[in-house]
Backbone as a ProteinNet text record, in pm:
[ID]
protein_1_A
[PRIMARY]
MKHKREPHFFSTQVVQAKRFYCQAAAAKKVRLNVICGGYEHTAPGYQIDRNSFPYYCIEFIADGKGQAVLAGRPYELTVGTVFSYGPGVSQNLSNSAQTTMLKYFIDFSGSDARRLLTQYVGEPGTAVHTSRPDELRRIMDDLIGHGLSNSRFMSNICSTLLEYLMLTIAETATATQAAVSQAFLTYQRCRQYIRDQFMTLNSLEAIAVACNSDPAYLCRLFKKYDTQSPYRYLCQLKMAYAARLLQEPESLVKEVAYELGFDDPSHFTRLFTKVFSIPPQAFKELR
[TERTIARY]
11426.5	11496.8	11395.4	11400.7	11307.7	11361.5	11268.7	11303.4	11203.3	11249.4	11160.8	11062.4	10935.3	10837.5	10763.6	10755.3	10687.1	10536.2	10457.6	10312.3	10257.3	10134	10074.2	10053	10042.6	10012.8	10137.4	10257.1	10375.1	10363.5	10378.9	10361.8	10478.8	10446.5	10548.9	10573.9	10498.9	10512.5	10622	10740.1	10850.6	10975.8	11062.8	11191.6	11300.9	11276.2	11370.3	11294.4	11330.2	11262.6	11354.6	11334.1	11401	11294.3	11254.4	11137.8	11162.8	11094.2	11100.6	10959.2	10944.2	10814.2	10838.6	10773.6	10786.2	10653.9	10644.2	10519.4	10471.4	10564.3	10525.3	10468.2	10507.2	10461.6	10312.2	10254.9	10113.2	10023.4	10070.7	9989.1	10004.7	10098.6	10123.8	10013.4	9979.9	9880.2	9953.9	9994.6	10068.5	10009.9	10058.3	10001	10039.5	10159.7	10205	10302.1	10275.7	10347.4	10376.4	10502.5	10539.4	10533.6	10454.3	10438.1	10538.9	10549.6	10641.8	10667.2	10761.1	10794.1	10900.7	10937.8	11041	11026.3	11101.9	11082	11067.2	10999.4	10974.4	10995.1	11071	11080.6	10981.1	10870.2	10760.9	10794.7	10733.6	10751.1	10659.9	10693.2	10600.5	10465.5	10358.5	10226.5	10182	10251.6	10218	10071.8	10003.4	9861.7	9827.2	9777.2	9729	9583.8	9496.2	9354	9302.7	9276.8	9231.5	9110.9	9019.4	8901.7	8929.3	9030.5	9063.7	9208.1	9252.9	9388.7	9389.5	9462.5	9453.9	9520.5	9611.5	9684.4	9673.5	9717.1	9731.8	9864.2	9865.9	9984.3	10011.3	10138.3	10186.5	10275.7	10250.3	10336	10390.1	10507.7	10578.4	10646.6	10625	10685.3	10819.1	10926.5	11061	11109	11052.1	11093.4	10984.4	10977.6	10881	10743.5	10644.6	10508.4	10408.3	10288.7	10182.3	10049.2	9952.1	9819.6	9769.7	9682.5	9617.6	9471.8	9386.4	9246.8	9223.9	9201.4	9186.3	9045	8971.6	8832.4	8754	8784.5	8713.2	8767.7	8869.1	8924.5	9055	9067	9189.1	9299.9	9423.3	9541.1	9650.2	9720.9	9840.7	9957.8	10036.9	10151.9	10279	10345.4	10472	10571.4	10694.6	10797.1	10748.8	10748.4	10704.4	10562.7	10487	10351	10355.5	10279.3	10262.4	10114	10079.6	9938.2	9923.6	9802.1	9777.9	9647.2	9635.5	9510.9	9510.1	9406.3	9394.1	9268.3	9226.6	9106.7	8985	8914.6	8794.1	8817	8944.4	8976.2	9021.9	8950.1	8988.9	9109.8	9195.2	9316.6	9334.8	9351.5	9392.5	9517	9631.3	9760.6	9814.8	9867.8	9915	10017.3	10095.1	10170.7	10159.6	10182.9	10163.6	10277.8	10266	10371.5	10496.9	10483.7	10597.9	10663.5	10600.9	10654.3	10666.5	10752.1	10765.9	10771.8	10770.1	10781.1	10881.4	10950.2	11023.2	10943.8	10883.5	10796.8	10833.2	10820.3	10844.2	10709.6	10704	10580.2	10612.1	10523.7	10530.4	10389.8	10373.3	10245.4	10252.6	10147.3	10151.9	10012.8	10010.2	9885.2	9906	9810.9	9823.6	9704.9	9688.7	9574.6	9575.2	9693.8	9704.3	9731.2	9731.3	9772.5	9685.1	9554.5	9466.3	9471.7	9473.9	9475.8	9601.4	9716.2	9841.5	9845.4	9799.2	9796.5	9709.4	9590	9497.4	9550.5	9611.8	9660.7	9777.6	9869.3	9993.4	10002.1	9932.4	9941.4	9809.7	9699.4	9567.9	9481.4	9354.2	9262.9	9309	9299	9331.2	9251.7	9322.7	9257.1	9279.8	9372.6	9403.8	9552.2	9589.7	9728.9	9771.8	9901.3	9963.3	10096	10161.8	10297.9	10392.3	10510.9	10615.3	10706.4	10748	10841.4	10985.6	11009.1	11145.4	11149.5	11134.3	11132.2	11260	11375	11500.7	11504.9	11446.7	11445.4	11359.3	11243	11158.2	11226.7	11296.4	11364.3	11471.5	11544.3	11647.8	11586.1	11475	11409	11360.7	11301.1	11248.9	11361.3	11472.6	11587.1	11638.2	11640.8	11684.3	11587.6	11458.5	11357.3	11368.6	11389.2	11403.9	11527.3	11637.1	11758.5	11737.7	11666.8	11638.1	11538.2	11443.3	11346.5	11410.4	11518.9	11589.2	11691.5	11710.3	11807.7	11747.7	11833.5	11789.5	11800.2	11806.6	11821.1	11698.2	11720	11607.1	11530.1	11590	11521.4	11456.9	11459.9	11411.9	11270.5	11178.6	11038.5	11022.9	11089.6	11079.8	11141.2	11255.6	11321.2	11233.8	11177.1	11093.3	10969.3	10908	10789.8	10824.2	10940.8	10985	11013.6	11079	11107.9	10979.8	10880.8	10753.2	10687.5	10688.2	10628.5	10707.8	10840.2	10924.5	10892.1	10870.7	10833.6	10703.1	10601.9	10473.1	10484.4	10562.8	10583.8	10653.5	10749.6	10820.8	10728.4	10640.7	10542.1	10454.2	10408.2	10324	10396.4	10524.9	10603.2	10631.9	10643.6	10686	10574.7	10453.1	10343.5	10291	10257.5	10185	10058.6	9952.9	9828.7	9852	9772.9	9793.1	9779.6	9694.1	9680.6	9808.3	9864.6	9986.8	10104.1	10101.6	10214.1	10230.4	10124.4	10133.4	10150	10195.9	10227.1	10340.7	10353.5	10456.5	10595.5	10618.3	10749.4	10782.3	10685.2	10709.6	10732.4	10654.1	10672.3	10809.8	10855.3	10988.7	11095.6	11081.1	11174.9	11177	11059.2	11052.1	11115.5	11084.9	11138.2	11290.7	11344.9	11490.6	11558.3	11496.7	11555	11559.7	11451.3	11447.9	11551.3	11568.6	11667.8	11808.8	11839	11970.5	11989	11886.1	11894.3	11917.3	11851.2	11861.7	11992.3	12046.3	12159.4	12285.5	12296.8	12409.9	12545.2	12548.5	12676.1	12733	12646.3	12692.5	12694.9	12637.8	12633	12753.6	12807.5	12928.5	12926.2	12818.4	12816.1	12672.5	12655	12524	12476.8	12568.7	12533.4	12481.5	12545.7	12500.8	12361.3	12336.5	12203.2	12100	12130.1	12035.7	12005.2	12108.8	12087.9	12000.4	12030.6	11954.1	11808.3	11785.8	11649.9	11581.7	11649.4	11593	11555.8	11650.4	11625.7	11747.9	11731.2	11840.5	11905.7	12038.9	12105.6	12058.3	12042.9	12000.6	11858.4	11769.7	11631.1	11626.6	11708.7	11714	11759.8	11855.7	11902.7	11793.4	11715	11605.5	11499.4	11471.4	11373.8	11420.3	11547.3	11599.6	11605.7	11632.2	11632.7	11492	11390.1	11252	11200	11230.7	11168.1	11260.8	11387.8	11482.8	11571.1	11663.8	11756.6	11898.8	11916.7	12050	12038.1	12149.8	12150.9	12148.5	12112.7	12114.2	12253.3	12359.2	12494	12534.2	12497.4	12529.3	12456.1	12331.6	12257.1	12328.3	12374.5	12449.6	12574.7	12647.8	12771.5	12744.1	12637	12604.5	12570.6	12499	12467.7	12594.7	12682.7	12807.9	12894	12904.8	12990.9	12931.4	12799.4	12737.6	12765.5	12759.8	12790	12939.3	13023.4	13167.4	13198.6	13130.1	13154.3	13121.4	13015.5	12981.1	13089	13136.5	13240.1	13369.5	13403	13528.4	13527.3	13411.4	13403.4	13442.3	13450.8	13495.8	13644.6	13689.8	13831.5	13930.1	13894.7	13988.7	13978.3	13892.9	13871.7	13991.7	14014	14119.7	14055.1	14107.4	14048.5	14044.1	14152.9	14155.5	14057.5	14036.4	13940.5	13797.3	13768.7	13636.6	13613.1	13716.2	13705	13672.5	13743.9	13719	13579.6	13535.5	13402.9	13292.6	13315.6	13216.1	13232.1	13323.5	13335.9	13435.5	13523.2	13625.2	13754.1	13796.1	13921.1	14041.8	14023.6	14131.6	14099	14168.4	14141.2	14156.2	14242.4	14258.8	14133.3	14063.4	13935.4	13834.2	13830.3	13742.6	13776.5	13905.1	13948	13902.9	13917.5	13876	13725.5	13648.5	13502.7	13457.7	13515.6	13481.5	13511.8	13628.2	13668.1	13573.9	13528.4	13435.8	13302.8	13254.3	13125.1	13132.8	13238.4	13246.3	13346.6	13418.9	13520	13630.5	13656.5	13764	13805.6	13936.3	13979.8	13933.9	13914.3	13865.3	13957.7	14088.9	14180.2	14169.1	14158.6	14141.3	14006.1	13903.7	13772.6	13780.4	13850.5	13864	13935.6	14033.1	14111.5	14037.2	13918.1	13837.5	13773.7	13768	13702.9	13767.6
11591.4	11624	11634	11737.7	11756.6	11697	11643.3	11591.8	11654.4	11751.4	11831.2	11904.3	11911.4	11981.7	11881.6	11910.5	11818.5	11840.9	11734.3	11748.1	11804.3	11853.2	11918.2	11820.4	11690.2	11594.9	11548.8	11591	11561.4	11637.4	11566.6	11629	11721.6	11831	11921.5	11893.5	11798.6	11767	11661.2	11691.7	11597.5	11670.9	11597.9	11655.9	11618.6	11515.1	11473.9	11392.7	11410.4	11334.5	11320.2	11213.4	11191.3	11139.1	11221	11187.8	11222	11150.7	11181	11188.2	11261.1	11276	11286.9	11200	11201.2	11250	11378.9	11439.8	11381	11356.7	11305.2	11164.9	11090.2	10951.7	10942.4	11045.9	11042.2	11032.1	11078.7	11078.5	10951.2	10863.9	10744.2	10640.2	10569.5	10462.9	10329.3	10273.8	10147.8	10059.1	9935.4	9840.6	9873.2	9928	9963.2	10078.8	10184.5	10309.3	10376.7	10391.1	10457.4	10608.4	10675	10820.7	10891.7	10845.7	10908.6	10812.7	10849.2	10766	10831.5	10764.3	10818.7	10769.4	10833.5	10807.6	10940.2	10936.5	11055.1	11021	11105.7	11097.5	11199.6	11150.2	11240.4	11325.1	11441.4	11531.1	11487.3	11522.6	11496.7	11563.1	11492.7	11546	11536.1	11457.8	11438.5	11396.9	11455.9	11425.7	11445.4	11340.8	11347.2	11299.6	11376.5	11341.1	11368.4	11260.7	11274.8	11184.7	11230.3	11151.1	11052.3	11079.2	10993.2	11020.6	10958.4	10980.2	10951.6	11029.7	11012.7	10885.7	10825.9	10707.8	10596.6	10476.9	10370.1	10391.7	10353.4	10379.6	10262.2	10228	10134.2	10212.6	10201.4	10263.9	10155	10179.6	10080.5	10151.7	10102.4	10162.7	10094.8	10172.2	10119.1	10142.4	10241.7	10272.1	10356.3	10349.4	10429.7	10365.5	10446.9	10395.9	10509.1	10471.5	10569	10497.4	10565.9	10509.8	10541.9	10455.2	10479.6	10438.1	10515.6	10476.5	10479.1	10361.7	10346.1	10299.2	10381.2	10348.8	10315.5	10388.4	10370.1	10260.9	10184.2	10075.1	10118.9	10104.5	10149.4	10044.3	10091.9	10004	10070.5	9989.6	10037	10023.1	10128.9	10127.1	10105.1	9993.9	9961.8	9916.9	9891.2	9847.4	9721.4	9726.9	9613	9622.6	9724.1	9739.7	9787.9	9721.9	9761.8	9787.3	9905.1	9934.7	10003	10001.6	10057.3	10135.3	10220.2	10294	10338.9	10408.4	10451.7	10532.7	10548.6	10627.4	10575.4	10667.1	10631.8	10578.7	10569.7	10518.1	10634.2	10659.3	10766.8	10723.9	10820.5	10792.6	10895.8	10848.4	10933.5	10870.8	10938.3	10887.5	10983.8	10931.1	11021	10953.2	11038	10994.2	11102.7	11065.2	11160.1	11260.2	11354.7	11454.2	11391.9	11270.4	11204.3	11100	11067.6	10964.2	11015.4	10949.9	10981.1	10849.7	10860	10741	10767.5	10662.4	10662	10571.8	10630.7	10552.1	10574.1	10466.8	10468.8	10465.6	10524	10520.2	10511.9	10447.4	10439.7	10463.7	10564.9	10594.4	10549.4	10485.2	10428.3	10419.8	10399.9	10387.1	10281.1	10266	10171.3	10077.8	10015.6	9927.9	9805.4	9762	9645.8	9683.6	9813	9858.1	9799.4	9813.6	9764.5	9612.4	9543.1	9397.2	9345	9400.6	9356	9389.6	9509.8	9550.3	9455.7	9426.9	9338.9	9196.8	9149.8	9012.6	8989	9085.1	9061.5	9132	9243	9319.3	9316.4	9330.3	9332.5	9441	9435.7	9538.8	9676.3	9779.9	9915.1	9947.4	9997.1	10025.5	9918.9	9825.6	9720.2	9723	9646.5	9643.8	9501.4	9473.3	9347	9381.4	9280.7	9296.4	9212.2	9263.9	9184	9126.8	9003.3	8941.6	8979.9	9051.1	9090.6	9239.7	9327.3	9471	9522.5	9465.8	9512.7	9485	9371.6	9336.7	9435.5	9471	9570.3	9705.7	9739	9868.8	9877.8	9768.4	9768.4	9784.6	9716.1	9728.4	9871.4	9929.6	10065.3	10166.9	10147.7	10237.5	10230.4	10109.7	10091	10160.2	10145.1	10207.7	10360.4	10415.3	10560.2	10609.2	10534.6	10573.6	10581.5	10485.4	10488.2	10598.4	10623.5	10729.9	10867.3	10884.1	11012	11024.1	10918.2	10920.5	10984.8	11014.7	11070.6	10967.9	10841.5	10735.9	10728.2	10698.4	10685	10555.6	10467.5	10343.8	10354.3	10473.4	10491.6	10439.2	10474.7	10435.1	10283.7	10216	10070.9	10002.1	10053.1	9994.1	10009.9	10129.5	10154.1	10065.7	10047.6	9961.7	9816.8	9772.2	9635.9	9617.3	9715.7	9709.4	9714.4	9790.7	9795.3	9657.7	9591.3	9457.2	9360.5	9373.3	9291.4	9320	9447.1	9485.7	9418.1	9422.9	9362.5	9212.1	9146.2	9002.6	8970.1	9053.2	9031.8	9052	9150.7	9170.5	9046.6	8994.7	8875.1	8757	8743.3	8630	8639	8760	8778.2	8826.1	8839.8	8897.3	8799.8	8854.9	8780.4	8858.2	8787.9	8856.4	8946.8	9051.4	9146	9078.7	8976.2	8905.3	8827.3	8761.6	8683.5	8773	8894.3	8984.9	9028	9020.3	9061.1	8940	8827.3	8712	8748.5	8669.6	8699	8694.2	8596.9	8584.9	8708.1	8756	8872.7	8997	9010	9124.6	9121.6	9001.6	8989.7	9031.2	8984.5	9023.4	9176	9237.8	9382.8	9456.6	9409.6	9474.9	9465.7	9348.9	9330.5	9409.2	9410.5	9484.8	9633.9	9685.4	9826.6	9857.2	9764.8	9786	9793.8	9704.5	9708.7	9842.5	9886.8	10013.8	10131.3	10127.8	10239.3	10236.2	10117.3	10102.5	10046.6	10055.8	9991.5	10044.7	10166.5	10222.8	10148.1	10092.3	10028.6	9876.6	9819.4	9674.2	9625.3	9509.4	9460.3	9311.8	9241.8	9098.6	9048.3	8930.2	8866.2	8838.3	8796.5	8766.1	8890	9005.6	9130.5	9168.5	9147.8	9175.6	9086.9	8957.3	8862.2	8895.7	8928.7	8963.3	9088	9189.9	9314.4	9293.6	9199.3	9172.9	9061.2	9012.1	8904.7	8784.2	8744	8634.7	8544.8	8430.1	8335.9	8363.8	8363	8394.1	8307.4	8177.6	8088	8120.7	8149.6	8184.7	8315.9	8411.4	8541.3	8523.6	8438.2	8412	8346.5	8257.3	8193.5	8295.8	8390	8494.3	8578.6	8617.5	8699.3	8619.1	8490.2	8407	8399	8398.8	8388.6	8519.9	8631.6	8759.2	8859.8	8828.8	8926	8859.8	8937.4	8884.4	8873.3	8899.5	8896.1	8857.4	8817.9	8781.1	8908	8895.4	9014.8	9077.2	8992.8	9048.8	9120.1	9065.1	9131.8	9265.9	9269.4	9395.7	9497.4	9453.8	9541.4	9594.7	9506.5	9547.9	9649.2	9629.5	9722.5	9860.8	9864.7	9993.6	10062.7	9987.1	10044.4	10096.3	10018.3	10057.8	10175.4	10181.9	10296.6	10424.3	10414	10530.3	10564.5	10462.4	10485	10558.4	10519.8	10585.1	10733.9	10768.4	10911.1	10983.1	10920.2	10983.1	11002.2	10905.8	10912.2	11021.7	11074.1	11183.9	11318	11320.4	11442.3	11460.7	11580.7	11602.4	11564.6	11589.4	11566.4	11426.6	11342.1	11210.6	11119.1	11030.1	10928.6	10791.2	10697	10563.4	10503	10512.9	10450.3	10516.4	10648	10717.4	10677	10660.9	10613.5	10472.9	10388.3	10251.7	10251.9	10332.5	10338.7	10393.4	10491.4	10549.6	10447	10354	10251.2	10126.4	10133	10024	9916.4	9942.3	9844.3	9872.7	9778.7	9795.1	9777.5	9699.1	9670.9	9736	9843.4	9909.9	9817.7	9715	9623.7	9539.6	9506.8	9435.5	9525.2	9651.2	9748.1	9757.7	9762.9	9774.5	9653.7	9534.7	9413.2	9412.6	9452.9	9452.4	9558.6	9678	9785.2	9742	9678.1	9631.9	9523.9	9436.8	9331.1	9388.5	9493.4	9552.8	9636.9	9719.4	9815.9	9778.6	9670	9625.1	9728	9805.8	9904.2	9933.3	9942.4	9973.2	10114.1	10137.1	10267.8	10384.3	10363.9	10473.5	10508.2	10406.5	10430.7	10497	10455.2	10518	10666.2	10695.8	10834.9	10919.5	10860.9	10934.9	10955.9	10894.7	10916.7	11054.7	11122.1	11253.1	11351.9
-19901	-20024.5	-20137.3	-20216.6	-20325.9	-20454.6	-20532.2	-20664.7	-20759.2	-20838.8	-20923.1	-20831.8	-20870.9	-20789.3	-20701.4	-20572.2	-20482.2	-20487.3	-20479.6	-20484.1	-20353.5	-20359	-20242.6	-20127.3	-20155.2	-20047.7	-19972.8	-20011.1	-19930.1	-19797.9	-19687.6	-19556.5	-19522.5	-19455.5	-19401.7	-19253.4	-19196	-19053.4	-19032.2	-19081.1	-19073.2	-19026.8	-18959	-18917.8	-19016.7	-19096	-19200.6	-19303.5	-19429.8	-19535.5	-19655.8	-19729.4	-19857.8	-19952	-20050.8	-20132.3	-20278.2	-20365.7	-20508.7	-20565.1	-20672.6	-20738.9	-20889.1	-20964	-21109.6	-21168.2	-21188.7	-21232.7	-21365.5	-21457.8	-21589.3	-21580.4	-21476	-21464.4	-21439.7	-21377.1	-21342.8	-21465.5	-21580	-21701.5	-21783.5	-21745.8	-21824.8	-21805.9	-21912.9	-21909.3	-21920.8	-21808.8	-21806	-21697.5	-21688.9	-21592.2	-21448.7	-21427.8	-21293.3	-21304.9	-21231.4	-21252.6	-21118.5	-21081.6	-20956.3	-20975.9	-20893.7	-20901.5	-20811.7	-20688	-20592.9	-20477.4	-20395	-20280.7	-20195.4	-20089	-20001.9	-19860.2	-19772.1	-19629.6	-19557.8	-19443.5	-19362.3	-19215.1	-19145.3	-19000	-18946.8	-18895.6	-18859	-18736.7	-18729.8	-18616	-18501.2	-18376	-18265.7	-18294.1	-18265.1	-18292.1	-18436.9	-18516.3	-18658.1	-18673.3	-18770.9	-18793.1	-18940	-19003.6	-19141.5	-19142.7	-19203.4	-19208.5	-19349.5	-19425.3	-19564	-19587.3	-19670.2	-19704.5	-19817.4	-19897.1	-20010	-20048.4	-20157.2	-20205.9	-20355.5	-20434.4	-20580.6	-20634.1	-20556.1	-20602.1	-20498.5	-20536.2	-20438.7	-20364.8	-20239.1	-20156.3	-20062.6	-20049.3	-19947.7	-19852.6	-19723.1	-19621.8	-19529.5	-19477.4	-19396.1	-19279.6	-19157.8	-19039.2	-19010.9	-19021.9	-18999.7	-18857.7	-18789.6	-18653	-18586.9	-18453.1	-18380	-18375.8	-18338	-18330.1	-18346.5	-18387	-18407.3	-18421.9	-18480.6	-18498.5	-18638.4	-18688.8	-18817.1	-18806.7	-18871.6	-18890	-19039.8	-19097.5	-19241.9	-19272.4	-19345.9	-19377.9	-19250.8	-19142.8	-19017	-18927.5	-18972.2	-18892.1	-18826.8	-18693.1	-18624	-18628.4	-18638.3	-18636.2	-18553.1	-18473.9	-18406.4	-18503.4	-18516.3	-18606.9	-18525.5	-18550.1	-18483.5	-18590.2	-18548.7	-18643.6	-18715.8	-18847.8	-18926.9	-18979.2	-18935.8	-18987.3	-19132	-19217.4	-19357.3	-19378.8	-19429.4	-19454.7	-19589.3	-19640.1	-19773.7	-19775.1	-19875.5	-19898.9	-20043.4	-20082	-20220.6	-20241.4	-20364.4	-20393.8	-20317.4	-20251.9	-20178.4	-20038.5	-19994.4	-19860.9	-19772.3	-19664.9	-19573.5	-19491.3	-19456.7	-19378.3	-19269.5	-19147.9	-19037	-18977	-18993.3	-18946.1	-18842.1	-18733.9	-18628.3	-18538.5	-18470.6	-18354.1	-18248.3	-18125.2	-18015	-18008.4	-17916.7	-17897.1	-17836.6	-17780.7	-17717.8	-17808.7	-17923.2	-18009.8	-18153.3	-18230.1	-18372.1	-18449.6	-18581.5	-18666.6	-18778.3	-18819.2	-18944.7	-19037.7	-19140.3	-19227.5	-19373.6	-19449.5	-19593.2	-19665.2	-19784.6	-19862.1	-20011.4	-20084.6	-20229.9	-20284.1	-20368.8	-20434	-20578.8	-20627	-20760.7	-20822.5	-20952.9	-21027.9	-21135.3	-21225.2	-21335.4	-21343.9	-21459	-21481.2	-21390.9	-21346.1	-21257.2	-21112.3	-21081.3	-20949.1	-20837.7	-20849.2	-20743	-20732.9	-20846.3	-20843.9	-20774.3	-20809	-20747.6	-20599.1	-20564.3	-20423.7	-20342.8	-20392.1	-20321.5	-20312.6	-20420.1	-20424.3	-20329.7	-20321.6	-20247.9	-20112.7	-20096.3	-19971.9	-19895.3	-19966.9	-19903.9	-19964.5	-19935.4	-19983.2	-19934	-20017.5	-19970.1	-19843.5	-19741.8	-19614.8	-19510.1	-19537.2	-19440.2	-19405.3	-19302.7	-19256.4	-19223.9	-19241.1	-19200.9	-19133.8	-19082.7	-19031.2	-19115.6	-19137.9	-19202.7	-19096.3	-19116.2	-19022.3	-19052.3	-19163.8	-19202.3	-19239.2	-19139.6	-19170.2	-19235.1	-19199.6	-19259.5	-19409.6	-19450.9	-19592	-19670.9	-19616.3	-19683	-19689.4	-19584.6	-19581.4	-19688.7	-19711	-19814.3	-19953.5	-19977.5	-20107.9	-20129.3	-20025.9	-20039.4	-20056.2	-19986.3	-20004.8	-20148.3	-20202.5	-20340.7	-20436.4	-20410.7	-20495.7	-20491.7	-20371.6	-20357.7	-20432.9	-20421.7	-20492.6	-20642.6	-20698.9	-20842.1	-20875.8	-20785.5	-20810	-20815.8	-20742.3	-20740.6	-20854.3	-20928.3	-21037.5	-21162.2	-21255.5	-21384.3	-21496.7	-21459.4	-21558.7	-21649.7	-21776.6	-21867.6	-21840.4	-21759.5	-21722	-21584	-21525	-21388.2	-21368.1	-21457.2	-21441.9	-21443	-21536.3	-21544.9	-21423.4	-21378.2	-21261.6	-21138	-21118.6	-21001	-21001.6	-21116.8	-21126.1	-21094	-21142.8	-21114.7	-20966.2	-20904.9	-20761.4	-20678.7	-20722.9	-20652.6	-20652.1	-20765.9	-20772.1	-20683.1	-20683.7	-20595.9	-20449.1	-20415.9	-20280	-20239.1	-20326.4	-20292.6	-20274.9	-20358.9	-20344.6	-20212.8	-20174.3	-20048.3	-19929.8	-19936.8	-19830.7	-19818.3	-19932.3	-19930.5	-19867.9	-19899.9	-19851.3	-19702.6	-19648.3	-19509	-19418.1	-19471.6	-19393.4	-19289.3	-19173.7	-19070.7	-19041.6	-19003.4	-18969.5	-18850	-18837.9	-18727.6	-18592.7	-18581.3	-18454	-18423.4	-18527.4	-18506.1	-18472.4	-18529	-18509.9	-18366.2	-18287.3	-18147.8	-18056.2	-18110.8	-18028.1	-17932.6	-17825.7	-17726.8	-17788.2	-17878	-17940.7	-18023.7	-18102.8	-18187	-18101.7	-17993.4	-17904.4	-17837.8	-17800.8	-17741.9	-17842.3	-17965.6	-18071.2	-18088.5	-18098.5	-18117.1	-17999.6	-17877.7	-17757.9	-17755.2	-17785.1	-17782.3	-17893.9	-18010.6	-18123.1	-18091.3	-18032.6	-17997.3	-17889.1	-17793	-17687.9	-17747.4	-17840	-17905.8	-17976.4	-18046.8	-18119.2	-18024.1	-17908.6	-17813.2	-17733.8	-17707.9	-17616.2	-17682.2	-17813.9	-17882.3	-17836.8	-17784.8	-17740.6	-17620.1	-17537.3	-17413.8	-17422.5	-17526.4	-17541.9	-17622.2	-17582.3	-17650.4	-17683.4	-17650.5	-17677	-17680.8	-17738.4	-17739.7	-17597.6	-17512	-17373.6	-17301.9	-17325.9	-17263.2	-17312	-17440.1	-17494.9	-17427.4	-17417	-17358.4	-17212.5	-17135.8	-16994.8	-16983.2	-17062.2	-17056.3	-17096.9	-17189.6	-17238.2	-17160.6	-17054.8	-16972.8	-17058.6	-17143.7	-17236.5	-17243	-17305.8	-17326.7	-17461.4	-17471.1	-17598.6	-17715.4	-17692.1	-17799.8	-17845.3	-17749.8	-17784.4	-17860.3	-17817.6	-17885.7	-18030.5	-18052.5	-18189.5	-18273.5	-18212.6	-18285.6	-18325.5	-18235.1	-18267.5	-18385.4	-18385.3	-18495.3	-18624.7	-18615	-18735.8	-18794.8	-18708.8	-18754.9	-18808.8	-18742.1	-18774.2	-18841.1	-18856.4	-18909.1	-19014.4	-19068.4	-19168.9	-19115	-18985.9	-18926.8	-18780.1	-18721.4	-18580.2	-18494.5	-18365	-18278.5	-18266.8	-18262.8	-18251.9	-18380.5	-18493.7	-18621.1	-18630.1	-18584.7	-18582.9	-18494.2	-18376.4	-18286.7	-18355.3	-18422.1	-18489.6	-18600	-18674.5	-18782.2	-18726.7	-18615.2	-18552.8	-18504.5	-18441.2	-18392.5	-18508.1	-18614.1	-18724.8	-18803.4	-18813.2	-18879.4	-18800.9	-18667.6	-18584.2	-18593.7	-18597.2	-18610.7	-18740.5	-18848.4	-18977.2	-18970.3	-18897.7	-18882.6	-18802.3	-18694.2	-18612.1	-18691.2	-18775.2	-18850.2	-18956.6	-18988.3	-19084	-19021.6	-18887.7	-18820.2	-18842.7	-18880.9	-18916	-18806.4	-18679.2	-18569.6	-18509.2	-18561	-18500.5	-18523.2	-18427.6	-18436.8	-18425.9	-18500	-18502.6	-18362.7	-18287.4	-18155.5	-18059.4	-18072.3	-17986.2	-18019.6	-18148.8	-18189.5	-18135.6	-18143.2	-18092.7	-17943.4	-17865.5	-17721.5	-17691	-17767.6	-17744.5	-17764.5	-17856.9	-17885.8	-17799.2	-17702.4	-17606.7	-17643.6	-17742.4	-17781.4	-17705.1	-17619.7	-17547	-17638.6	-17744.2	-17839	-17973.5	-18011.5	-18140.2	-18260.7	-18249.7	-18363	-18384.9	-18276.7	-18288.7	-18360.1	-18321.8	-18388.4	-18537.3	-18568.8	-18709.3	-18790	-18733	-18804.6	-18830.1	-18729.8	-18744.6	-18844.6	-18837.7	-18931.4	-19074.8	-19092	-19225.4	-19276.1	-19186.9	-19226.7	-19272.6	-19205.6	-19239	-19365.4	-19379.1	-19489.6	-19598.8	-19578.7	-19677.1	-19698	-19594.2	-19598.6	-19454.4	-19423.7	-19287.3	-19246	-19116.2	-19071.7	-19108.3	-19102.1	-19137.5	-19284.9	-19369.2	-19512.6	-19540.3	-19466.1	-19479.4	-19443.6	-19334.3	-19291.6	-19396.4	-19463.4	-19563	-19694.7	-19706.8	-19826.8	-19828.5	-19713.6	-19704	-19801.1
[MASK]
+++++++++++++++++++++++++++++++++++++++++++++++++++++++++++++++++++++++++++++++++++++++++++++++++++++++++++++++++++++++++++++++++++++++++++++++++++++++++++++++++++++++++++++++++++++++++++++++++++++++++++++++++++++++++++++++++++++++++++++++++++++++++++++++++++++++++++++++++++++++++++++++

């Protein structure tokens, strides 16, 4: 999605993107200034190779996997990876023809930009992992929404959210070595399995069996590395998909419930209402 004129460094190697650019912000002399941001679903074979970059940048991998070489240092990009770069830092970002990434980015400048980035995220050209990727994703979605707005307070709100984002990264960051611990890998593997198979999964026990794990241990992993339980994550995926199905003119609530594996449509209705604060039939009639 375009917001005013997009800069030349926005990648075209994407299958979907939502981005904003505030051209006037680049000329401002302030302590922290958001220039642009957004998310990109990269295309297979995505490749970015730059010797430098005009602004400081934080990128965050929300889904998928890829590789990065920052200032000559290689990093594996997986869910939860946060990396940064800026002026004078070379970047080579890629994913293979068989994989893609969903990644968020925020570009910024200002008199305090480098100091804050280094203090809370790390030196430009380094990477960490966050133990709460969903929390970062919510902050970035909020920041993008404000960046796309025409509010006269947009610049101030975005700068405040950027600082909040950096503080959250600092609070939830784990070293790259710690991030590949067996527990973290198990969490990532189970979370990805839920995301891939949510249509066929219906309980915490089913998730645990499929992931070759114990339900109580799985809940402890999600409590440590996530903001929700594995079953709540499953329910949110199911209800988000249900909401898309209900937007179809010919869809029926009971048919959507059966498609998602609910034998009792009333159970589906209660869960949908709990997630969206509106019954599915009423949601459908909002069209």
